[in-house]
ChimeraX commands (.cxc) that place a marker at each C-alpha (Angstrom):
marker #1 position 12.20,-12.78,-3.63 radius 0.5
marker #1 position 8.57,-13.47,-4.49 radius 0.5
marker #1 position 6.50,-11.41,-6.89 radius 0.5
marker #1 position 2.93,-10.23,-6.15 radius 0.5
marker #1 position 1.66,-12.96,-8.48 radius 0.5
marker #1 position 3.41,-15.62,-6.42 radius 0.5
marker #1 position 2.45,-14.35,-2.98 radius 0.5
marker #1 position -1.03,-13.06,-3.87 radius 0.5
marker #1 position -0.31,-10.00,-1.69 radius 0.5
marker #1 position 0.46,-6.40,-2.51 radius 0.5
marker #1 position 1.56,-3.76,-0.07 radius 0.5
marker #1 position 0.82,-0.08,-0.55 radius 0.5
marker #1 position 2.89,2.54,1.26 radius 0.5
marker #1 position 0.93,5.64,2.23 radius 0.5
marker #1 position 2.74,8.67,3.59 radius 0.5
marker #1 position 1.35,9.66,6.97 radius 0.5
marker #1 position -1.81,8.38,8.56 radius 0.5
marker #1 position -4.01,11.34,7.86 radius 0.5
marker #1 position -7.48,11.68,6.43 radius 0.5
marker #1 position -6.54,10.64,2.87 radius 0.5
marker #1 position -4.55,7.55,3.90 radius 0.5
marker #1 position -7.16,6.26,6.36 radius 0.5
marker #1 position -9.99,6.91,3.91 radius 0.5
marker #1 position -8.09,4.95,1.25 radius 0.5
marker #1 position -7.55,2.02,3.64 radius 0.5
marker #1 position -11.18,2.02,4.79 radius 0.5
marker #1 position -12.44,2.18,1.19 radius 0.5
marker #1 position -10.29,-0.72,0.05 radius 0.5
marker #1 position -11.49,-2.86,2.96 radius 0.5
marker #1 position -15.16,-2.06,2.23 radius 0.5
marker #1 position -14.67,-2.96,-1.45 radius 0.5
marker #1 position -12.87,-6.20,-0.52 radius 0.5
marker #1 position -15.74,-7.18,1.78 radius 0.5
marker #1 position -18.29,-6.41,-0.99 radius 0.5
marker #1 position -19.96,-3.75,1.15 radius 0.5
marker #1 position -19.26,-0.99,-1.40 radius 0.5
marker #1 position -18.54,-0.74,-5.13 radius 0.5
marker #1 position -15.39,0.99,-6.42 radius 0.5
marker #1 position -17.25,4.09,-7.64 radius 0.5
marker #1 position -14.88,6.58,-9.25 radius 0.5
marker #1 position -11.99,4.13,-9.50 radius 0.5
marker #1 position -10.58,4.49,-13.00 radius 0.5
marker #1 position -8.47,1.35,-12.67 radius 0.5
marker #1 position -11.46,-0.77,-11.65 radius 0.5
marker #1 position -14.27,0.76,-13.71 radius 0.5
marker #1 position -12.65,2.80,-16.50 radius 0.5
marker #1 position -12.51,1.95,-20.21 radius 0.5
marker #1 position -9.70,2.18,-22.77 radius 0.5
marker #1 position -9.97,2.23,-26.55 radius 0.5
marker #1 position -7.66,-0.19,-28.35 radius 0.5
marker #1 position -5.87,0.54,-31.63 radius 0.5
marker #1 position -8.47,-1.49,-33.54 radius 0.5
marker #1 position -11.39,0.44,-32.02 radius 0.5
marker #1 position -12.46,-2.06,-29.37 radius 0.5
marker #1 position -13.15,-0.96,-25.80 radius 0.5
marker #1 position -11.66,-2.80,-22.82 radius 0.5
marker #1 position -11.79,-2.27,-19.08 radius 0.5
marker #1 position -8.55,-0.75,-17.76 radius 0.5
marker #1 position -7.99,-3.67,-15.36 radius 0.5
marker #1 position -8.37,-6.14,-18.25 radius 0.5
marker #1 position -6.00,-4.26,-20.58 radius 0.5
marker #1 position -3.19,-3.58,-18.09 radius 0.5
marker #1 position -1.42,-5.90,-15.65 radius 0.5
marker #1 position -2.67,-4.14,-12.49 radius 0.5
marker #1 position -3.09,-5.71,-9.08 radius 0.5
marker #1 position -6.71,-6.61,-8.39 radius 0.5
marker #1 position -8.48,-5.96,-5.13 radius 0.5
marker #1 position -8.48,-9.35,-3.38 radius 0.5
marker #1 position -11.73,-10.90,-2.27 radius 0.5
marker link #1:1,2 radius 0.2
marker link #1:2,3 radius 0.2
marker link #1:3,4 radius 0.2
marker link #1:4,5 radius 0.2
marker link #1:5,6 radius 0.2
marker link #1:6,7 radius 0.2
marker link #1:7,8 radius 0.2
marker link #1:8,9 radius 0.2
marker link #1:9,10 radius 0.2
marker link #1:10,11 radius 0.2
marker link #1:11,12 radius 0.2
marker link #1:12,13 radius 0.2
marker link #1:13,14 radius 0.2
marker link #1:14,15 radius 0.2
marker link #1:15,16 radius 0.2
marker link #1:16,17 radius 0.2
marker link #1:17,18 radius 0.2
marker link #1:18,19 radius 0.2
marker link #1:19,20 radius 0.2
marker link #1:20,21 radius 0.2
marker link #1:21,22 radius 0.2
marker link #1:22,23 radius 0.2
marker link #1:23,24 radius 0.2
marker link #1:24,25 radius 0.2
marker link #1:25,26 radius 0.2
marker link #1:26,27 radius 0.2
marker link #1:27,28 radius 0.2
marker link #1:28,29 radius 0.2
marker link #1:29,30 radius 0.2
marker link #1:30,31 radius 0.2
marker link #1:31,32 radius 0.2
marker link #1:32,33 radius 0.2
marker link #1:33,34 radius 0.2
marker link #1:34,35 radius 0.2
marker link #1:35,36 radius 0.2
marker link #1:36,37 radius 0.2
marker link #1:37,38 radius 0.2
marker link #1:38,39 radius 0.2
marker link #1:39,40 radius 0.2
marker link #1:40,41 radius 0.2
marker link #1:41,42 radius 0.2
marker link #1:42,43 radius 0.2
marker link #1:43,44 radius 0.2
marker link #1:44,45 radius 0.2
marker link #1:45,46 radius 0.2
marker link #1:46,47 radius 0.2
marker link #1:47,48 radius 0.2
marker link #1:48,49 radius 0.2
marker link #1:49,50 radius 0.2
marker link #1:50,51 radius 0.2
marker link #1:51,52 radius 0.2
marker link #1:52,53 radius 0.2
marker link #1:53,54 radius 0.2
marker link #1:54,55 radius 0.2
marker link #1:55,56 radius 0.2
marker link #1:56,57 radius 0.2
marker link #1:57,58 radius 0.2
marker link #1:58,59 radius 0.2
marker link #1:59,60 radius 0.2
marker link #1:60,61 radius 0.2
marker link #1:61,62 radius 0.2
marker link #1:62,63 radius 0.2
marker link #1:63,64 radius 0.2
marker link #1:64,65 radius 0.2
marker link #1:65,66 radius 0.2
marker link #1:66,67 radius 0.2
marker link #1:67,68 radius 0.2
marker link #1:68,69 radius 0.2
view
């Protein structure tokens, strides 16, 4: 079995194909194609405070999957 790091792919299961799921899919595609910025995405734009007082982006501090380009 390959891990996301090995395959460079990540699947996301969305329940149903309603307004929320299709909006999520469309938004991810627009961000991937650099047509939109990830406004409001805590994992892409948020900040965390470390124990020593430094500030780091959430996606730099945690091992989260990045949006592929």
